[in-house]
N, C-alpha and C positions, 0 to 999 in steps of 0.2 A: 160557539160557531159564528164565523165571519159573518158580516153583514152583507148581503146580497146588494149591489147598487143596480138600480133599476135604469134601463136603458143603456147608450153606447158610454164607455170611458176609453181613455188612451192614457199614455204617461207621459209625465212633463219632467225634464231633466236637464240640467246645463252642468258642464265639467266632463272631466273625464270619466269615462265608463268602459269597464273591463269584465268581459263575462268569461269564465272560467268553468269548463265542464269537466268532472272527475267522475271516473267510475271504476268499478270491479268487476272482474269477470271469473265466475267459477268455472275452472277448467275440469276439476277431478271434482265431482260432488261427493264422491266416497272418502274424501278427504278433509271434512269439515276442521280437524285440527288445524289445517292450513288456512283454510278461508274464513272461518269463524272470527280468529283474532284479527285479522285483516278489516272485516266488517265491524267490529265492535270498536276498532280503535278510531272509527271517523265521529263517533259522538262526544267523546271528549274534546276533539279539536273544534266541532262545531261550537260546542257549549261554550268553550273559552273564547272563540272569536264572537260568539253573539253577546257574551257579557261585555266584552272590551269595545264600548262606541267608537274608540279611535283606531280600530284594528283595520279599517276600510271596507269588511264585509257589510255590504248594504241589506243582502237578503239572499236566500235559498229555495230553489225548489228541488223536490226529489221525485225521481219516476225510478219503477222497478220493471225491470226486464226479467225473462226467464232465465238469464245467466248471472244477473245482479244488478245492483243500484248505479244510476247516472244521478250526480247533483249537478244544477245549474246553479253557479254562484256569480252574483252581481258584485263587482268591487269598485271602490272609488279611484284605484289607481293601480297601473301594474307594480310601483313602487312598493305599496301596501302590501300587494299579494307577494312579492318577493320578499320582503321583509318579514312575514309571517313565516314562508316556507323556509328560511334560512335562519330562523332565530334559535339559538341553543337553550332559551329560557322558555319556550313554549312547547306544546304538546306535538307537533307536526316533527320534528327532528328524531325523537326517540321513536316515533312509530315508523318512521321512514327507515331509520337503522334496523328495528325489529322486522319489519317486512323483508329488508334484503337478508337478513340472517335467515328466515324462515325460507324464501325463497330459494336460498343455495342449499337447504337440506332436501327441500322436495320441489324441483324445478318444474315449472308449467302446472302445479296443482291450482294457483290462482294468479289472474294477472290484474294489474291496474294500469290505468292509462289517464292522462288528462290533455285538454286542448285550451289554449289560451287565445283570447280574441280581443284587441283593442278596438273599440267600435268606434268608427266615424259618425255613422247615422243609426237610427233605430227607430223602429216604424212599430206598432202595438195598437190592438183593439180587443175589447172586452165587452160583450154583451151578455145583460143580465148576471154579472159575475162579482164576487166579492173581489176587491183589490188583491191581485195574484201576479206571480213573476214580475216583469220589468216594474208594472205599476206599484206593487207592493215595494220593490226595493227602491222605488224614486217617488214619483207622488202620481197618484191616479186622478185625472180630470176628466170632465166630460168633452165629448166629442162635440165640436162646434161649427158651424158652417165654415170655418177656415181649415177644418181637419176633418171634412167629411168624406175623404176618398183616401186609401191607402198611399196614393201617389202625393197627395197634400201633406199626410202626416210622415211620411219619410223625408220630403224635400224641408219641411219644417223640423224633423228629428236630428239635427246636428249635434253631436255631443263635443266635449272637448276632446275627444282621443283623436288619432290619426295626425297628419301632417297637413290635413288640406287647408285650403284658405277659408274665409268668412263663409257664412250660409249665404246662399243665393237669396235675392229679394222676393218676396212672394209675389205670386201671378195673381193672388184673389182680390 
């Protein structure tokens, strides 16, 4: 079990940060022959990515809804995410091909979706929590006097993502 960190923590990260959301939606619950293989295909991809420290995947958070799972993935860069998605030597391409083949046979039985965000700024707060989410994917640090408010954390939370200029000077 993860160690609970007493008090308040936030995350620290420098460099590009990409947040990738990917989910599956069961549209026809009576068609497990269509949606179970889609669900099962995610595990080999995650195992493959987590074993490869150079893949660019920093961390994952999984949530479950009544229609299916949603994974929040934290990546080092858009380029590394795209490289994995397009690699013919890794698990994603065969899974994507199998999904498309299955979707043509039973249209609408299961849906998949994703959203990709290149993050310019990120703010986080964890109270009485183990390192999780963004803090687990990057670095968990104590909240100090210069990061006591969400506004201060957001102002200091510039990442390498986005095309904005340098971070503004701290007003603290």
